[in-house]
C-alpha positions as CSV (number, residue, x, y, z in Angstrom):
1,X,-0.1,0.0,0.0
2,X,2.8,2.4,0.8
3,X,4.4,1.6,-2.6
4,X,1.3,2.4,-4.4
5,X,0.9,5.7,-2.5
6,X,4.5,6.7,-2.9
7,X,5.0,6.1,-6.5
8,X,2.9,8.9,-7.9
9,X,4.9,11.2,-5.4
10,X,8.2,9.9,-6.5
11,X,7.3,10.4,-10.3
12,X,5.8,13.6,-9.6
13,X,9.0,14.9,-7.9
14,X,11.4,13.5,-10.7
15,X,9.3,15.1,-13.3
16,X,9.2,18.4,-11.3
17,X,13.0,18.2,-11.3
18,X,13.2,18.1,-15.0
19,X,10.2,20.4,-15.9
20,X,12.7,23.0,-17.5
21,X,13.8,20.4,-20.2
22,X,10.4,19.5,-21.7
23,X,7.2,20.9,-20.4
24,X,5.1,18.9,-22.6
25,X,6.6,15.6,-21.6
26,X,6.0,16.5,-17.9
27,X,2.5,17.6,-18.5
28,X,1.7,14.5,-20.3
29,X,3.3,12.1,-17.7
30,X,1.6,13.5,-14.7
31,X,-1.8,13.6,-16.6
32,X,-1.2,9.7,-17.7
33,X,-0.3,9.1,-13.9
34,X,-3.5,10.7,-12.7
35,X,-5.6,8.8,-15.1
36,X,-4.0,5.4,-14.5
37,X,-4.0,6.1,-10.7
38,X,-7.7,7.0,-10.7
39,X,-8.8,3.8,-12.6
40,X,-6.9,1.8,-10.2
41,X,-8.6,3.5,-7.4
42,X,-12.0,3.2,-8.9
43,X,-11.4,-0.5,-9.4
44,X,-10.5,-0.8,-5.6
45,X,-13.4,1.1,-4.5
46,X,-15.6,-1.3,-6.8
47,X,-14.2,-4.4,-5.7
48,X,-14.4,-3.5,-2.0
49,X,-18.1,-2.6,-2.2
50,X,-18.9,-5.6,-4.4
51,X,-17.2,-8.3,-2.4
């Protein structure tokens, strides 16, 4: 659980550090991370309430 919660923050920190190199890459990476993490959370909520 801790790894699942820390990975987005670690990736966000890394991307924030390289933000001046490619703003489009950083924006797309963080957007993709947000979408993937949101989908995983929706699945988890669904499985918890339907088990």
